[in-house]
C-alpha positions in Angstrom: -3.3 50.8 -54.4 -1.3 47.6 -54.2 -4.3 45.4 -54.6 -5.3 47.2 -57.8 -1.8 46.5 -59.2 -1.9 42.9 -58.1 -5.4 42.4 -59.6 -4.3 43.9 -62.9 -1.2 41.7 -63.0 -3.2 38.5 -62.3 -5.9 39.6 -64.8 -3.2 40.1 -67.4 -1.7 36.6 -66.7 -5.2 35.0 -66.9 -6.1 36.9 -70.1 -2.9 35.9 -71.9 -3.3 32.3 -70.8 -6.9 32.2 -72.1 -5.9 33.9 -75.4 -3.0 31.6 -75.9 -5.3 28.6 -75.4 -8.0 29.9 -77.7 -5.4 30.7 -80.5 -3.9 27.2 -80.1 -7.3 25.5 -80.4 -8.2 27.7 -83.4 -4.9 27.1 -85.1 -4.4 23.4 -84.6 -7.9 21.8 -84.1 -9.6 22.8 -87.3 -8.9 21.9 -90.9 -9.5 25.4 -92.3 -6.8 27.8 -91.3 -8.7 31.1 -91.4 -12.3 30.4 -90.6 -11.8 29.7 -86.8 -10.0 33.0 -86.4 -12.6 34.9 -88.3 -15.4 33.4 -86.2 -13.4 34.1 -83.0 -12.8 37.7 -83.8 -16.4 38.3 -84.9 -17.8 36.8 -81.7 -15.3 38.6 -79.6 -16.2 41.9 -81.1 -19.9 41.2 -80.9 -19.6 40.2 -77.2 -17.5 43.3 -76.4 -20.1 45.6 -78.0 -23.0 43.9 -76.2 -21.3 43.8 -72.8 -20.2 47.5 -73.1 -23.7 48.5 -73.9 -25.1 46.6 -70.9 -22.3 47.9 -68.7 -23.1 51.5 -69.7 -26.7 51.1 -68.4 -25.6 49.9 -64.9 -25.8 52.6 -62.2 -25.8 50.9 -58.8 -23.3 48.7 -56.9 -25.9 45.9 -56.7 -26.5 46.0 -60.4 -22.7 45.7 -60.9 -22.6 42.6 -58.6 -25.5 41.0 -60.5 -23.7 41.9 -63.8 -20.4 40.4 -62.8 -22.2 37.4 -61.2 -24.0 36.7 -64.5 -20.7 37.1 -66.5 -19.0 34.7 -64.1 -21.7 32.1 -64.4 -21.7 32.4 -68.2 -17.9 32.0 -68.3 -17.9 29.0 -66.0 -20.7 27.4 -68.1 -18.7 28.1 -71.3 -15.6 26.4 -69.9 -17.6 23.4 -68.7 -19.4 23.1 -72.0 -16.0 23.2 -73.8 -14.5 20.7 -71.4 -17.2 18.1 -71.7 -18.4 18.4 -75.3 -15.4 19.5 -77.5 -13.3 16.6 -78.6 -9.7 17.7 -79.1 -7.7 16.0 -81.8 -5.5 13.3 -80.5 -2.0 12.4 -81.6 -3.1 8.9 -82.4 -1.0 8.8 -85.6 2.0 9.9 -83.7 1.4 7.3 -81.0 0.9 4.6 -83.7 4.1 5.6 -85.5 6.1 5.4 -82.2 4.8 1.9 -81.5 5.8 0.8 -85.0 9.4 2.1 -84.4 10.0 -0.4 -81.6 13.2 -2.3 -82.6 12.8 -5.9 -83.3 14.8 -8.3 -81.2 18.0 -9.3 -82.9 19.5 -12.7 -82.6 23.0 -12.7 -81.0 
């Protein structure tokens, strides 16, 4: 019983971290304020529907292992694709402004 509680706890921590990251990217990385959230919720609902339909067809333990293995590989591939192809906005303006604020040397 304790491992089920621990697993749910860590799953909740992981889920909240991923959702926080996704919402931050959707909120700050795109010019349009509502379109990223609409696309996110649409794809999340579509994926939930599709995966629940597939999961309802699974009957054996081996099929569950294959299902979770495929889901793991897809998730890993998605994170790697994001990490290597998505360019996050930089704070180049903020860095430039900070370098402009360096005080000039004053004569004594």
